[in-house]
VEXDRENZA-81205 format. One line per 2 residues: number of its first residue (from 1); their letters; for each residue y, x, z of N, C-alpha, C. Coordinates in steps of 0.1 Angstrom, whole numbers, m for minus. Layout:
N
NUM	A	Y:X:Z:Y:X:Z:Y:X:Z ~ ...
***
This chain:
326
1	MR	m1592:m1215:182:m1588:m1221:169:m1583:m1210:160 ~ m1584:m1213:147:m1578:m1204:137:m1566:m1212:131
3	IA	m1554:m1206:133:m1542:m1213:130:m1535:m1205:119 ~ m1529:m1212:109:m1522:m1205:98:m1508:m1211:97
5	AL	m1499:m1203:92:m1486:m1208:89:m1481:m1202:76 ~ m1472:m1209:69:m1467:m1204:56:m1452:m1201:58
7	LP	m1448:m1190:53:m1433:m1186:53:m1429:m1181:39 ~ m1417:m1183:35:m1413:m1178:22:m1409:m1163:22
9	HM	m1406:m1157:34:m1402:m1143:35:m1403:m1140:50 ~ m1399:m1127:53:m1399:m1122:67:m1386:m1117:71
11	EI	m1375:m1123:66:m1362:m1119:70:m1357:m1125:83 ~ m1346:m1121:88:m1341:m1125:101:m1335:m1139:100
13	YG	m1343:m1148:102:m1339:m1162:103:m1346:m1169:115 ~ m1339:m1179:120:m1345:m1186:132:m1359:m1192:129
15	GV	m1360:m1197:116:m1373:m1203:112:m1384:m1193:111 ~ m1381:m1181:108:m1391:m1170:107:m1394:m1166:122
17	RR	m1384:m1164:130:m1386:m1161:144:m1396:m1170:150 ~ m1394:m1183:148:m1403:m1193:154:m1418:m1190:152
19	YL	m1422:m1187:140:m1436:m1185:137:m1440:m1171:142 ~ m1432:m1161:142:m1436:m1148:147:m1438:m1149:162
21	EL	m1429:m1156:169:m1430:m1157:184:m1442:m1166:187 ~ m1443:m1177:181:m1455:m1186:183:m1468:m1179:180
23	GN	m1468:m1172:169:m1480:m1164:166:m1484:m1155:177 ~ m1475:m1147:182:m1477:m1138:193:m1483:m1145:205
25	EF	m1477:m1157:208:m1482:m1165:220:m1496:m1170:217 ~ m1499:m1175:205:m1512:m1180:202:m1523:m1169:203
27	VR	m1519:m1157:199:m1528:m1146:200:m1531:m1143:215 ~ m1521:m1144:223:m1522:m1141:237:m1531:m1152:244
29	LG	m1531:m1164:238:m1539:m1175:243:m1554:m1174:238 ~ m1556:m1164:230:m1570:m1162:225:m1573:m1169:212
31	HE	m1563:m1173:204:m1565:m1179:191:m1563:m1169:180 ~ m1568:m1172:168:m1564:m1164:156:m1552:m1170:150
33	FV	m1543:m1162:146:m1531:m1167:139:m1528:m1159:127 ~ m1527:m1166:116:m1525:m1159:103:m1512:m1164:97
35	LY	m1503:m1155:93:m1491:m1158:86:m1492:m1155:71 ~ m1490:m1164:62:m1490:m1162:48:m1476:m1161:42
37	TP	m1473:m1151:35:m1460:m1149:28:m1464:m1145:13 ~ m1454:m1146:4:m1457:m1142:m10:m1463:m1129:m11
39	EG	m1458:m1119:m4:m1463:m1105:m5:m1472:m1101:6 ~ m1472:m1108:17:m1481:m1104:28:m1476:m1092:35
41	RP	m1463:m1089:35:m1458:m1077:42:m1454:m1081:57 ~ m1455:m1072:66:m1452:m1075:80:m1437:m1074:82
43	PS	m1431:m1081:92:m1417:m1080:95:m1413:m1067:100 ~ m1401:m1063:97:m1396:m1050:101:m1387:m1051:114
45	WL	m1384:m1063:118:m1374:m1065:129:m1380:m1071:142 ~ m1392:m1075:141:m1398:m1081:153:m1413:m1078:153
47	AF	m1419:m1073:164:m1433:m1070:165:m1441:m1083:164 ~ m1452:m1082:156:m1460:m1094:154:m1475:m1089:155
49	NG	m1482:m1097:164:m1496:m1093:167:m1507:m1101:160 ~ m1503:m1110:151:m1512:m1118:144:m1516:m1111:131
51	EI	m1522:m1118:122:m1526:m1113:109:m1516:m1118:98 ~ m1513:m1109:88:m1504:m1113:77:m1511:m1111:64
53	RP	m1511:m1122:56:m1518:m1121:43:m1509:m1127:32 ~ m1512:m1123:20:m1504:m1128:9:m1508:m1142:4
55	FS	m1500:m1148:m3:m1503:m1161:m9:m1516:m1161:m17 ~ m1519:m1149:m23:m1530:m1148:m32:m1543:m1150:m24
57	AL	m1543:m1150:m11:m1555:m1151:m2:m1556:m1166:3 ~ m1547:m1174:m1:m1547:m1188:5:m1560:m1195:2
59	NQ	m1566:m1194:m9:m1578:m1201:m12:m1591:m1194:m8 ~ m1589:m1183:m1:m1601:m1176:4:m1605:m1179:18
61	DD	m1596:m1185:26:m1597:m1187:40:m1598:m1202:44 ~ m1605:m1204:55:m1606:m1217:61:m1599:m1217:75
63	HD	m1592:m1227:79:m1584:m1228:91:m1587:m1241:98 ~ m1584:m1241:111:m1584:m1253:119:m1571:m1261:117
65	IA	m1560:m1253:118:m1547:m1258:118:m1538:m1251:108 ~ m1530:m1258:100:m1521:m1251:91:m1507:m1257:94
67	LC	m1497:m1249:94:m1483:m1252:97:m1474:m1248:86 ~ m1464:m1256:83:m1454:m1253:73:m1441:m1261:76
69	SE	m1429:m1254:75:m1416:m1260:76:m1408:m1260:64 ~ m1413:m1253:53:m1406:m1250:41:m1409:m1260:30
71	YS	m1399:m1267:26:m1401:m1277:15:m1404:m1269:2 ~ m1400:m1257:0:m1402:m1250:m12:m1417:m1245:m13
73	LL	m1424:m1247:m2:m1438:m1242:m2:m1448:m1254:m1 ~ m1444:m1266:m5:m1452:m1277:m4:m1465:m1276:m12
75	RE	m1464:m1270:m24:m1475:m1268:m33:m1486:m1259:m26 ~ m1481:m1248:m21:m1490:m1239:m14:m1496:m1246:m1
77	FQ	m1488:m1253:6:m1493:m1260:18:m1503:m1270:15 ~ m1501:m1278:4:m1511:m1288:1:m1524:m1281:m4
79	GI	m1524:m1269:m9:m1536:m1262:m13:m1543:m1255:m3 ~ m1537:m1252:9:m1544:m1244:19:m1555:m1252:25
81	RA	m1566:m1245:28:m1578:m1251:34:m1577:m1252:49 ~ m1575:m1264:55:m1574:m1265:69:m1578:m1279:73
83	RR	m1584:m1280:85:m1589:m1293:90:m1577:m1303:93 ~ m1566:m1297:98:m1554:m1305:101:m1542:m1297:96
85	KF	m1533:m1305:89:m1521:m1299:84:m1509:m1306:91 ~ m1500:m1297:97:m1488:m1302:104:m1476:m1297:96
87	FY	m1468:m1307:91:m1455:m1303:86:m1445:m1303:98 ~ m1438:m1292:99:m1429:m1290:111:m1415:m1291:107
89	FV	m1409:m1303:110:m1395:m1305:106:m1386:m1297:115 ~ m1377:m1289:109:m1368:m1280:117:m1353:m1282:112
91	LA	m1351:m1290:102:m1337:m1292:97:m1335:m1306:92 ~ m1324:m1312:95:m1321:m1326:91:m1315:m1327:77
93	GH	m1319:m1337:70:m1312:m1341:58:m1316:m1334:45 ~ m1327:m1327:44:m1331:m1321:32:m1334:m1331:21
95	RL	m1332:m1328:9:m1334:m1339:m2:m1348:m1343:m3 ~ m1358:m1335:2:m1372:m1339:1:m1377:m1344:14
97	EK	m1368:m1347:24:m1373:m1351:37:m1381:m1364:36 ~ m1375:m1374:28:m1382:m1387:27:m1395:m1386:20
99	HV	m1396:m1377:10:m1408:m1375:3:m1419:m1369:12 ~ m1415:m1359:20:m1425:m1353:29:m1430:m1363:40
101	AR	m1421:m1371:44:m1424:m1381:55:m1435:m1391:50 ~ m1437:m1392:37:m1447:m1401:32:m1460:m1394:28
103	LP	m1461:m1381:30:m1473:m1374:26:m1483:m1375:38 ~ m1496:m1373:34:m1506:m1375:45:m1508:m1363:54
105	FR	m1497:m1358:60:m1497:m1348:70:m1496:m1354:84 ~ m1498:m1345:94:m1493:m1348:107:m1480:m1341:108
107	FL	m1472:m1345:119:m1458:m1340:119:m1454:m1335:133 ~ m1447:m1324:132:m1440:m1318:144:m1425:m1319:141
109	VN	m1417:m1319:152:m1403:m1319:151:m1397:m1310:162 ~ m1386:m1302:159:m1382:m1292:168:m1370:m1296:177
111	ST	m1366:m1309:177:m1356:m1313:186:m1356:m1328:188 ~ m1351:m1333:199:m1351:m1347:202:m1342:m1354:192
113	GL	m1331:m1348:188:m1322:m1354:178:m1329:m1356:165 ~ m1336:m1346:160:m1343:m1348:148:m1355:m1358:149
115	YR	m1361:m1358:160:m1372:m1368:163:m1366:m1382:161 ~ m1355:m1384:167:m1349:m1398:167:m1345:m1401:152
117	RL	m1340:m1392:145:m1336:m1394:131:m1348:m1398:123 ~ m1359:m1391:124:m1371:m1394:115:m1377:m1407:119
119	KK	m1377:m1410:132:m1382:m1423:137:m1374:m1434:132 ~ m1361:m1433:132:m1352:m1444:128:m1353:m1446:112
121	RY	m1352:m1435:105:m1352:m1436:90:m1365:m1440:84 ~ m1376:m1434:89:m1389:m1436:82:m1400:m1442:90
123	GL	m1396:m1445:103:m1407:m1450:112:m1417:m1440:114 ~ m1414:m1427:114:m1423:m1416:114:m1426:m1412:128
125	HC	m1439:m1410:132:m1443:m1405:145:m1444:m1390:144 ~ m1437:m1383:152:m1437:m1368:152:m1440:m1364:166
127	EL	m1447:m1353:168:m1449:m1347:181:m1437:m1338:183 ~ m1430:m1340:195:m1419:m1331:198:m1423:m1317:202
129	AP	m1419:m1308:194:m1422:m1294:197:m1409:m1286:195 ~ m1401:m1286:206:m1387:m1280:205:m1388:m1265:203
131	GG	m1376:m1259:201:m1375:m1245:199:m1377:m1237:212 ~ m1375:m1224:211:m1377:m1216:223:m1369:m1204:223
133	IN	m1370:m1196:234:m1363:m1183:235:m1374:m1173:241 ~ m1371:m1161:239:m1379:m1150:244:m1371:m1143:255
135	PE	m1374:m1145:268:m1367:m1139:279:m1368:m1124:279 ~ m1377:m1118:272:m1378:m1104:272:m1368:m1098:262
137	IF	m1363:m1106:253:m1353:m1101:243:m1339:m1106:247 ~ m1338:m1118:252:m1325:m1125:256:m1324:m1127:271
139	YP	m1315:m1119:277:m1314:m1119:291:m1300:m1113:295 ~ m1294:m1116:307:m1281:m1111:310:m1280:m1096:311
141	VE	m1269:m1091:305:m1266:m1076:306:m1252:m1075:311 ~ m1249:m1065:318:m1235:m1063:323:m1225:m1062:312
143	RE	m1214:m1069:314:m1203:m1069:304:m1196:m1056:305 ~ m1192:m1050:294:m1185:m1037:293:m1171:m1039:288
145	GS	m1163:m1029:290:m1149:m1029:284:m1139:m1037:292 ~ m1127:m1039:286:m1116:m1045:292:m1118:m1059:297
147	KK	m1115:m1062:310:m1116:m1075:315:m1105:m1084:311 ~ m1094:m1077:305:m1083:m1085:301:m1086:m1093:288
149	EF	m1095:m1088:280:m1099:m1095:268:m1107:m1108:271 ~ m1104:m1118:264:m1113:m1130:265:m1121:m1131:252
151	RI	m1134:m1128:253:m1142:m1126:241:m1149:m1139:238 ~ m1147:m1144:226:m1154:m1156:221:m1164:m1152:210
153	LC	m1176:m1154:212:m1187:m1150:202:m1191:m1162:194 ~ m1194:m1160:181:m1200:m1170:173:m1208:m1163:162
155	YG	m1217:m1170:156:m1225:m1165:145:m1216:m1162:134 ~ m1220:m1153:124:m1211:m1149:114:m1214:m1153:100
157	RI	m1225:m1161:97:m1228:m1164:83:m1219:m1175:78 ~ m1207:m1171:75:m1197:m1181:72:m1199:m1188:59
159	YR	m1207:m1183:49:m1209:m1189:37:m1220:m1201:38 ~ m1226:m1201:49:m1235:m1213:52:m1227:m1223:59
161	RR	m1221:m1233:52:m1211:m1242:57:m1216:m1250:69 ~ m1229:m1254:69:m1234:m1262:80:m1234:m1254:93
163	KG	m1233:m1241:93:m1232:m1233:105:m1219:m1235:112 ~ m1208:m1239:105:m1196:m1242:111:m1187:m1230:116
165	IH	m1190:m1218:110:m1183:m1206:115:m1168:m1208:112 ~ m1165:m1213:100:m1151:m1215:96:m1143:m1225:106
167	LV	m1151:m1234:111:m1145:m1243:121:m1142:m1237:134 ~ m1151:m1228:138:m1148:m1220:151:m1136:m1211:149
169	IR	m1135:m1205:138:m1124:m1196:135:m1111:m1203:136 ~ m1110:m1215:129:m1098:m1223:129:m1095:m1228:144
171	AV	m1105:m1231:152:m1102:m1235:165:m1096:m1224:173 ~ m1102:m1212:172:m1097:m1200:179:m1083:m1197:175
173	EK	m1080:m1198:162:m1066:m1196:157:m1056:m1205:163 ~ m1060:m1217:166:m1051:m1226:173:m1047:m1222:187
175	LW	m1056:m1214:193:m1054:m1210:207:m1048:m1196:208 ~ m1049:m1188:198:m1046:m1174:199:m1031:m1171:203
177	RR	m1022:m1179:197:m1008:m1177:200:m1005:m1179:215 ~ m1012:m1189:221:m1010:m1192:235:m1018:m1182:244
179	YP	m1029:m1177:239:m1037:m1169:247:m1040:m1156:239 ~ m1030:m1147:238:m1032:m1135:230:m1043:m1125:235
181	QI	m1049:m1128:246:m1060:m1119:251:m1073:m1123:244 ~ m1073:m1133:236:m1085:m1137:229:m1089:m1126:219
183	KL	m1102:m1124:218:m1108:m1115:208:m1121:m1123:203 ~ m1122:m1123:190:m1133:m1130:184:m1144:m1120:180
185	LL	m1157:m1123:184:m1168:m1115:180:m1177:m1123:171 ~ m1182:m1117:160:m1191:m1123:151:m1203:m1114:149
187	FD	m1214:m1120:144:m1226:m1112:141:m1234:m1118:130 ~ m1241:m1110:123:m1250:m1114:112:m1259:m1102:108
189	SP	m1268:m1105:99:m1277:m1095:93:m1277:m1097:78 ~ m1280:m1087:70:m1281:m1088:55:m1292:m1097:51
191	VQ	m1290:m1105:41:m1300:m1114:35:m1304:m1109:21 ~ m1317:m1107:19:m1322:m1103:6:m1318:m1113:m5
193	GE	m1312:m1107:m16:m1308:m1116:m27:m1295:m1123:m25 ~ m1288:m1121:m14:m1275:m1127:m11:m1264:m1117:m14
195	TR	m1256:m1120:m24:m1246:m1111:m28:m1233:m1112:m20 ~ m1232:m1123:m13:m1220:m1124:m4:m1221:m1117:9
197	DP	m1211:m1109:12:m1211:m1102:25:m1202:m1110:35 ~ m1207:m1116:45:m1199:m1124:54:m1187:m1116:60
199	RQ	m1189:m1104:62:m1178:m1096:68:m1166:m1096:59 ~ m1168:m1097:46:m1157:m1097:37:m1151:m1111:35
201	LI	m1157:m1121:40:m1153:m1135:39:m1145:m1140:51 ~ m1144:m1132:61:m1137:m1136:73:m1122:m1133:71
203	RT	m1114:m1144:71:m1100:m1143:69:m1092:m1149:81 ~ m1088:m1140:90:m1081:m1145:102:m1072:m1134:108
205	SV	m1061:m1138:114:m1052:m1129:120:m1057:m1126:135 ~ m1066:m1134:140:m1071:m1132:153:m1079:m1118:154
207	PH	m1076:m1110:164:m1084:m1097:165:m1099:m1100:166 ~ m1106:m1093:158:m1121:m1096:158:m1129:m1083:155
209	DF	m1141:m1084:159:m1151:m1074:155:m1163:m1081:150 ~ m1169:m1075:139:m1181:m1081:133:m1193:m1071:135
211	FW	m1203:m1076:142:m1215:m1067:145:m1225:m1070:134 ~ m1229:m1060:127:m1237:m1061:115:m1251:m1055:117
213	NL	m1261:m1063:115:m1275:m1059:114:m1279:m1051:127 ~ m1276:m1057:139:m1280:m1051:151:m1295:m1053:153
215	PQ	m1302:m1043:159:m1316:m1045:162:m1318:m1055:173 ~ m1330:m1061:173:m1332:m1071:184:m1330:m1066:198
217	SS	m1333:m1053:199:m1331:m1047:213:m1317:m1047:217 ~ m1307:m1049:208:m1293:m1049:212:m1287:m1063:213
219	MA	m1295:m1074:210:m1289:m1087:210:m1285:m1092:224 ~ m1293:m1089:234:m1289:m1093:248:m1276:m1086:252
221	WL	m1274:m1074:248:m1261:m1067:251:m1250:m1074:243 ~ m1252:m1077:231:m1241:m1084:223:m1237:m1097:230
223	YS	m1247:m1106:232:m1243:m1119:238:m1236:m1117:251 ~ m1241:m1107:259:m1235:m1105:272:m1221:m1099:272
225	QA	m1216:m1094:261:m1203:m1089:260:m1192:m1101:259 ~ m1197:m1113:257:m1189:m1124:254:m1186:m1132:267
227	DL	m1174:m1137:268:m1170:m1147:279:m1174:m1161:275 ~ m1177:m1163:263:m1180:m1177:258:m1186:m1176:244
229	FV	m1196:m1185:242:m1202:m1186:229:m1199:m1200:223 ~ m1195:m1201:210:m1192:m1213:204:m1200:m1216:192
231	SA	m1206:m1228:191:m1214:m1232:180:m1208:m1245:174 ~ m1206:m1246:161:m1201:m1258:155:m1210:m1263:144
233	EW	m1223:m1262:146:m1233:m1265:136:m1234:m1281:133 ~ m1238:m1284:121:m1243:m1298:119:m1256:m1297:111
235	RA	m1264:m1307:111:m1277:m1308:104:m1286:m1297:110 ~ m1284:m1293:122:m1293:m1283:127:m1305:m1290:134
237	GW	m1317:m1284:134:m1328:m1289:142:m1327:m1283:156 ~ m1328:m1270:157:m1327:m1263:170:m1317:m1252:168
239	SN	m1307:m1251:176:m1297:m1240:175:m1301:m1228:182 ~ m1307:m1218:175:m1312:m1206:181:m1301:m1198:188
241	PA	m1289:m1196:181:m1279:m1188:188:m1273:m1194:201 ~ m1272:m1207:201:m1267:m1213:213:m1277:m1212:225
243	AE	m1290:m1213:221:m1301:m1211:231:m1301:m1197:236 ~ m1300:m1188:227:m1300:m1173:231:m1288:m1170:239
245	AM	m1276:m1175:236:m1265:m1173:245:m1267:m1178:259 ~ m1272:m1189:260:m1275:m1195:273:m1285:m1186:281
247	AC	m1295:m1181:274:m1305:m1172:281:m1298:m1159:286 ~ m1287:m1155:280:m1280:m1143:284:m1269:m1147:294
249	RV	m1270:m1159:299:m1260:m1164:309:m1246:m1164:304 ~ m1244:m1169:292:m1231:m1170:286:m1227:m1185:285
251	PV	m1216:m1189:290:m1212:m1204:288:m1211:m1207:274 ~ m1214:m1220:271:m1214:m1224:257:m1206:m1237:254
253	VC	m1198:m1236:243:m1192:m1248:237:m1199:m1251:224 ~ m1204:m1263:222:m1212:m1266:210:m1211:m1280:206
255	TA	m1216:m1283:194:m1219:m1297:190:m1232:m1301:195 ~ m1235:m1314:194:m1248:m1319:198:m1259:m1315:188
257	SG	m1256:m1311:176:m1265:m1308:166:m1274:m1296:169 ~ m1286:m1298:172:m1295:m1287:175:m1295:m1282:189
259	TE	m1287:m1289:198:m1286:m1284:212:m1289:m1295:222 ~ m1292:m1307:217:m1293:m1319:226:m1304:m1317:237
261	DF	m1314:m1309:234:m1324:m1308:245:m1320:m1299:256 ~ m1311:m1290:254:m1307:m1281:265:m1292:m1281:268
263	AL	m1283:m1285:259:m1269:m1286:262:m1265:m1299:268 ~ m1266:m1301:281:m1263:m1313:288:m1248:m1314:290
265	PG	m1241:m1323:285:m1226:m1323:285:m1221:m1322:299 ~ m1212:m1312:301:m1206:m1310:314:m1215:m1304:325
267	KT	m1228:m1303:322:m1237:m1297:332:m1242:m1283:328 ~ m1247:m1282:315:m1251:m1269:311:m1243:m1263:299
269	AL	m1234:m1271:294:m1225:m1267:283:m1214:m1278:281 ~ m1203:m1274:274:m1193:m1284:270:m1197:m1288:255
271	VV	m1199:m1301:253:m1204:m1306:240:m1194:m1314:234 ~ m1190:m1311:221:m1181:m1319:213:m1188:m1328:205
273	RW	m1183:m1340:203:m1190:m1351:195:m1190:m1347:180 ~ m1179:m1342:175:m1178:m1338:161:m1173:m1324:159
275	PI	m1178:m1317:149:m1173:m1303:147:m1159:m1302:141 ~ m1150:m1306:149:m1136:m1306:145:m1128:m1295:152
277	PI	m1120:m1287:146:m1114:m1276:152:m1105:m1280:165 ~ m1098:m1291:164:m1090:m1295:176:m1099:m1298:188
279	LL	m1111:m1304:186:m1119:m1307:197:m1126:m1294:202 ~ m1130:m1285:193:m1135:m1273:197:m1125:m1265:206
281	AK	m1112:m1265:201:m1102:m1257:207:m1099:m1263:221 ~ m1099:m1276:223:m1097:m1282:236:m1107:m1278:246
283	NI	m1120:m1277:242:m1130:m1273:251:m1130:m1258:254 ~ m1127:m1251:244:m1126:m1236:246:m1115:m1233:256
285	EK	m1104:m1240:254:m1093:m1238:264:m1096:m1241:278 ~ m1104:m1252:280:m1109:m1255:293:m1116:m1243:300
287	LI	m1124:m1236:292:m1131:m1225:298:m1123:m1212:299 ~ m1113:m1211:290:m1103:m1200:292:m1096:m1201:305
289	RD	m1093:m1213:309:m1084:m1216:321:m1092:m1217:333 ~ m1105:m1220:332:m1113:m1223:345:m1125:m1213:346
291	EN	m1123:m1203:353:m1134:m1193:355:m1146:m1199:363 ~ m1143:m1207:373:m1154:m1213:380:m1162:m1222:371
293	LR	m1156:m1229:362:m1164:m1238:353:m1173:m1229:344 ~ m1167:m1218:339:m1175:m1208:331:m1187:m1204:339
295	CR	m1185:m1200:351:m1197:m1194:359:m1207:m1205:361 ~ m1202:m1217:364:m1212:m1228:367:m1220:m1232:355
297	LA	m1214:m1233:343:m1221:m1236:331:m1230:m1225:327 ~ m1226:m1213:329:m1234:m1201:325:m1247:m1201:333
299	EA	m1246:m1203:346:m1258:m1203:355:m1267:m1215:352 ~ m1261:m1226:351:m1269:m1238:348:m1275:m1238:335
301	GR	m1268:m1232:325:m1273:m1231:311:m1285:m1222:311 ~ m1285:m1211:318:m1296:m1201:318:m1308:m1208:324
303	QK	m1306:m1215:336:m1318:m1221:342:m1324:m1232:333 ~ m1316:m1239:326:m1321:m1249:317:m1329:m1244:305
305	IL	m1323:m1234:299:m1330:m1228:287:m1343:m1221:290 ~ m1344:m1216:302:m1357:m1209:306:m1369:m1219:306
307	EF	m1366:m1232:305:m1376:m1242:304:m1383:m1242:290 ~ m1375:m1236:280:m1379:m1236:266:m1383:m1222:261
309	TW	m1394:m1217:267:m1399:m1204:262:m1409:m1206:251 ~ m1411:m1196:243:m1422:m1197:233:m1435:m1199:239
311	EA	m1437:m1193:251:m1450:m1194:258:m1453:m1209:261 ~ m1442:m1216:267:m1444:m1230:270:m1447:m1238:258
313	LA	m1440:m1235:247:m1441:m1243:234:m1456:m1240:229 ~ m1460:m1228:229:m1474:m1225:224:m1484:m1233:232
315	KR	m1483:m1234:245:m1492:m1242:253:m1492:m1256:250 ~ m1480:m1261:247:m1478:m1275:243:m1485:m1278:230
317	LE	m1483:m1269:220:m1489:m1271:207:m1504:m1269:208 ~ m1509:m1260:216:m1523:m1259:218:m1530:m1272:221
319	KI	m1523:m1280:230:m1529:m1293:234:m1528:m1303:223 ~ m1517:m1303:216:m1515:m1312:204:m1526:m1309:194
321	FE	m1528:m1296:191:m1538:m1292:181:m1552:m1296:185 ~ m1555:m1293:198:m1569:m1296:202:m1572:m1311:201
323	VS	m1562:m1320:205:m1564:m1334:204:m1566:m1338:190 ~ m1558:m1332:180:m1559:m1336:166:m1573:m1333:160
325	LV	m1579:m1323:166:m1592:m1319:160:m1604:m1326:165 ~ m1602:m1335:175:m1613:m1342:181:m1617:m1353:171
***
């Protein structure tokens, strides 16, 4: 099959990672995979083995399958020449969600929670195609430094409110007075065209380090330095950071948003019903106090998330695409 996907850029985003990783897997399976971006430039942060072409080439090529997750690229997606077009829902609640659900595409969805939403709201049939992790990038590494510190890791893009970073910080602040061994770790990368620097937006008295623009080769090390990962997202499709933490055998406290497929409450993670600081703090405290629980969740979480590799997803999609072309 010749498979194409459209992206607005090649920056370090979970949605971009999805197509780079899937493209690599499709190439390994013997298919052609072409990524179209405005400029047609290759990514600088992750190796990609497919073909990259600019939008100016969209009308020059024919494909069996075309993929798109970006509402901003609907015009380009409608114009691409492909036997079957799949819009891939990866985020809940976009203002154009209803509009797209009525278009003559086929549909993929990256989590069970988002599948249920689209089915309930629009009666839409989607093929479930959840997110994934790359075990060659995300794996357990030995923890370094003082064992006296209790390190809580979270994503650092605080200006993206739906990521819930401010809620995690407030939850940790509630605990720090009672548990002065707490240290907060955050991470992020620069975003082209974004003037806000998340490192300058963090306002907390809790001791913390902010890891900035780490290469992918260092991400397993970073996750593994934490005793706990916390995610307070809402409107997520698939929570890449929570999945990556689990792959690195780090116990997780999270909301159900974007984690429902792999964060099984009390079995592979502690899941809070709502992203409220007091609820987050309560579950964080459980893990501060109970090392056995941390170890159990960390091991069970890693075993569960290894079911969701990009290789497994590519093989699932391969079957979906083949059936659609019959």
